[in-house]
C-alpha positions as a Markdown table, in Angstrom:
| # | Residue | x | y | z |
|---|---|---|---|---|
| 1 | Unk | -5.9 | 26.5 | 16.6 |
| 2 | Unk | -4.5 | 25.4 | 19.8 |
| 3 | Unk | -6.8 | 24.4 | 22.7 |
| 4 | Unk | -7.9 | 27.4 | 24.7 |
| 5 | Unk | -6.3 | 29.8 | 22.3 |
| 6 | Unk | -8.0 | 33.2 | 22.0 |
| 7 | Unk | -7.9 | 33.4 | 18.2 |
| 8 | Unk | -10.8 | 34.0 | 15.7 |
| 9 | Unk | -10.6 | 32.9 | 12.1 |
| 10 | Unk | -12.8 | 34.5 | 9.4 |
| 11 | Unk | -13.0 | 34.0 | 5.6 |
| 12 | Unk | -14.4 | 36.9 | 3.6 |
| 13 | Unk | -15.8 | 36.4 | 0.1 |
| 14 | Unk | -17.8 | 38.4 | -2.4 |
| 15 | Unk | -20.3 | 35.5 | -2.5 |
| 16 | Unk | -23.7 | 35.9 | -0.8 |
| 17 | Unk | -24.2 | 34.0 | 2.4 |
| 18 | Unk | -26.3 | 31.2 | 0.7 |
| 19 | Unk | -23.4 | 30.5 | -1.7 |
| 20 | Unk | -20.9 | 30.4 | 1.2 |
| 21 | Unk | -23.1 | 28.0 | 3.1 |
| 22 | Unk | -23.4 | 25.8 | 0.1 |
| 23 | Unk | -19.6 | 25.9 | -0.3 |
| 24 | Unk | -19.1 | 24.9 | 3.4 |
| 25 | Unk | -21.5 | 22.0 | 3.0 |
| 26 | Unk | -19.6 | 20.8 | -0.1 |
| 27 | Unk | -16.3 | 21.0 | 1.9 |
| 28 | Unk | -17.8 | 19.0 | 4.8 |
| 29 | Unk | -19.2 | 16.4 | 2.4 |
| 30 | Unk | -15.7 | 15.4 | 1.3 |
| 31 | Unk | -15.2 | 13.9 | 4.8 |
| 32 | Unk | -12.0 | 15.9 | 5.4 |
| 33 | Unk | -13.7 | 18.1 | 8.0 |
| 34 | Unk | -16.3 | 20.8 | 8.5 |
| 35 | Unk | -15.6 | 24.5 | 8.0 |
| 36 | Unk | -15.4 | 25.6 | 11.6 |
| 37 | Unk | -14.8 | 29.3 | 11.1 |
| 38 | Unk | -17.1 | 32.1 | 10.0 |
| 39 | Unk | -17.7 | 32.8 | 6.3 |
| 40 | Unk | -18.4 | 36.5 | 5.9 |
| 41 | Unk | -20.0 | 38.0 | 2.8 |
| 42 | Unk | -18.7 | 41.2 | 1.2 |
| 43 | Unk | -20.8 | 41.6 | -2.0 |
| 44 | Unk | -20.2 | 45.3 | -2.1 |
| 45 | Unk | -16.4 | 44.9 | -1.8 |
| 46 | Unk | -16.2 | 47.2 | 1.2 |
| 47 | Unk | -13.6 | 45.1 | 3.1 |
| 48 | Unk | -11.9 | 43.9 | -0.1 |
| 49 | Unk | -11.4 | 47.5 | -1.3 |
| 50 | Unk | -10.4 | 48.8 | 2.1 |
| 51 | Unk | -7.5 | 46.3 | 2.1 |
| 52 | Unk | -6.7 | 47.0 | -1.6 |
| 53 | Unk | -7.4 | 43.4 | -2.6 |
| 54 | Unk | -9.6 | 43.8 | -5.7 |
| 55 | Unk | -7.9 | 41.9 | -8.5 |
| 56 | Unk | -7.8 | 44.2 | -11.6 |
| 57 | Unk | -7.4 | 41.2 | -13.9 |
| 58 | Unk | -11.2 | 40.7 | -13.7 |
| 59 | Unk | -12.1 | 44.3 | -14.6 |
| 60 | Unk | -14.9 | 44.5 | -17.0 |
| 61 | Unk | -15.9 | 40.9 | -16.4 |
| 62 | Unk | -19.0 | 39.5 | -14.6 |
| 63 | Unk | -16.9 | 38.5 | -11.7 |
| 64 | Unk | -15.1 | 41.8 | -11.3 |
| 65 | Unk | -14.5 | 42.4 | -7.6 |
| 66 | Unk | -12.8 | 39.0 | -7.0 |
| 67 | Unk | -10.0 | 39.7 | -4.5 |
| 68 | Unk | -6.4 | 38.5 | -4.5 |
| 69 | Unk | -6.1 | 35.7 | -2.0 |
| 70 | Unk | -4.8 | 37.1 | 1.2 |
| 71 | Unk | -4.4 | 36.2 | 4.8 |
| 72 | Unk | -4.0 | 38.8 | 7.6 |
| 73 | Unk | -3.2 | 38.3 | 11.2 |
| 74 | Unk | -4.6 | 41.1 | 13.2 |
| 75 | Unk | -3.8 | 41.9 | 16.8 |
| 76 | Unk | -6.3 | 42.7 | 19.5 |
| 77 | Unk | -5.8 | 46.4 | 18.8 |
| 78 | Unk | -7.0 | 45.9 | 15.2 |
| 79 | Unk | -3.5 | 46.4 | 13.7 |
| 80 | Unk | -2.2 | 44.0 | 11.0 |
| 81 | Unk | 0.8 | 42.2 | 12.4 |
| 82 | Unk | 1.3 | 39.9 | 9.4 |
| 83 | Unk | 0.0 | 39.6 | 5.9 |
| 84 | Unk | 0.5 | 37.5 | 2.9 |
| 85 | Unk | -1.2 | 38.5 | -0.4 |
| 86 | Unk | -0.9 | 36.4 | -3.5 |
| 87 | Unk | -1.4 | 37.4 | -7.1 |
| 88 | Unk | -2.1 | 33.8 | -8.2 |
| 89 | Unk | -5.4 | 32.5 | -6.7 |
| 90 | Unk | -3.9 | 28.9 | -6.7 |
| 91 | Unk | -1.2 | 30.0 | -4.2 |
| 92 | Unk | -2.1 | 30.4 | -0.6 |
| 93 | Unk | -0.1 | 30.7 | 2.6 |
| 94 | Unk | 0.3 | 27.3 | 4.3 |
| 95 | Unk | -0.8 | 26.5 | 7.8 |
| 96 | Unk | 2.7 | 26.6 | 9.1 |
| 97 | Unk | 3.3 | 30.2 | 7.9 |
| 98 | Unk | 0.0 | 31.3 | 9.5 |
| 99 | Unk | 0.8 | 29.4 | 12.7 |
| 100 | Unk | 4.2 | 31.0 | 13.0 |
| 101 | Unk | 2.6 | 34.5 | 12.5 |
| 102 | Unk | 0.1 | 33.8 | 15.3 |
| 103 | Unk | 2.8 | 32.4 | 17.6 |
| 104 | Unk | 4.9 | 35.6 | 17.0 |
| 105 | Unk | 1.9 | 37.7 | 17.8 |
| 106 | Unk | 1.2 | 35.7 | 21.0 |
| 107 | Unk | 4.9 | 35.9 | 22.0 |
| 108 | Unk | 5.0 | 39.7 | 21.4 |
| 109 | Unk | 1.9 | 40.3 | 23.6 |
| 110 | Unk | 3.4 | 38.5 | 26.6 |
């Protein structure tokens, strides 16, 4: 994020808060930087299902409810202005794609 930019970043996971905290600590321990955004827990899949992200490949398995990896840019009115949803959990949007979506949103609101 840019200095003084009014942008909030959240990660949503099916993991309970203690697991997310442990994950953030492991990330910070690799000396590449701390997790500086909020990690939200959605164990009942309310948000995941509201966005249609539950991955059917895990149906019937212990980990059913795992979502497809997705990034949404949501404007101040709560509307999705950009989204990227992947079917392969190893593929994620890169920082440049997300930055461009945020910059477009900022330009559109001016």
